[in-house]
C-alpha positions in Angstrom: 201.4 -49.5 -2.3 203.2 -47.1 -4.4 205.0 -44.1 -2.5 203.2 -41.4 -4.3 199.8 -42.9 -3.2 201.0 -42.8 0.4 202.3 -39.3 0.3 199.1 -38.1 -1.5 197.1 -39.6 1.5 199.2 -37.9 3.9 198.6 -34.6 2.6 194.8 -35.1 3.0 195.0 -36.1 6.6 194.8 -33.3 9.3 198.2 -33.6 11.0 198.0 -30.0 12.2 194.5 -30.6 14.0 195.4 -31.0 17.8 194.8 -34.2 19.5 191.8 -34.4 21.7 192.7 -37.1 24.1 189.6 -36.8 26.0 187.5 -38.0 23.3 186.0 -41.7 24.1 186.5 -42.6 20.4 187.4 -41.4 16.8 185.7 -42.0 13.7 185.8 -41.3 10.0 182.9 -39.8 8.2 182.7 -41.9 4.8 180.0 -41.2 2.3 179.4 -38.2 4.5 176.4 -36.6 3.0 175.6 -33.5 4.8 177.2 -34.6 8.0 174.1 -36.2 10.0 176.1 -39.1 11.3 179.1 -36.7 12.3 176.8 -34.6 14.4 175.4 -37.4 16.1 178.8 -39.1 16.9 180.2 -35.7 18.1 177.2 -35.4 20.4 178.2 -38.6 21.8 181.8 -37.3 22.5 183.5 -38.5 19.4 186.1 -36.9 17.3 186.1 -36.9 13.4 189.5 -37.5 12.0 188.7 -37.7 8.3 185.7 -36.9 6.0 184.8 -38.2 2.5 182.0 -37.1 0.3 182.0 -36.9 -3.6 178.9 -35.1 -4.3 179.7 -31.4 -4.7 176.5 -30.2 -3.6 176.6 -32.3 -0.2 180.3 -31.1 0.2 179.0 -27.5 0.3 176.4 -28.1 2.7 178.8 -30.1 4.9 181.2 -27.2 4.7 178.3 -25.0 6.0 177.6 -27.3 8.8 181.2 -27.7 9.9 183.0 -24.4 8.9 186.7 -24.4 9.1 186.8 -28.3 9.8 187.6 -30.8 7.1 
């Protein structure tokens, strides 16, 4: 893997987010839509560490559902 891809990915990761060592599991929210799976997993005690959604309308709704969080 080329170095510029690795550094680009590192800029996307939430390194400034405090670690929650009490979470029983962590997960990534790929093809996130509006965040339904994230809501369910967080209700079970999980912690989302990365989110990805390509659709701009879904991104806006996701941001409304999870303000201030990736």
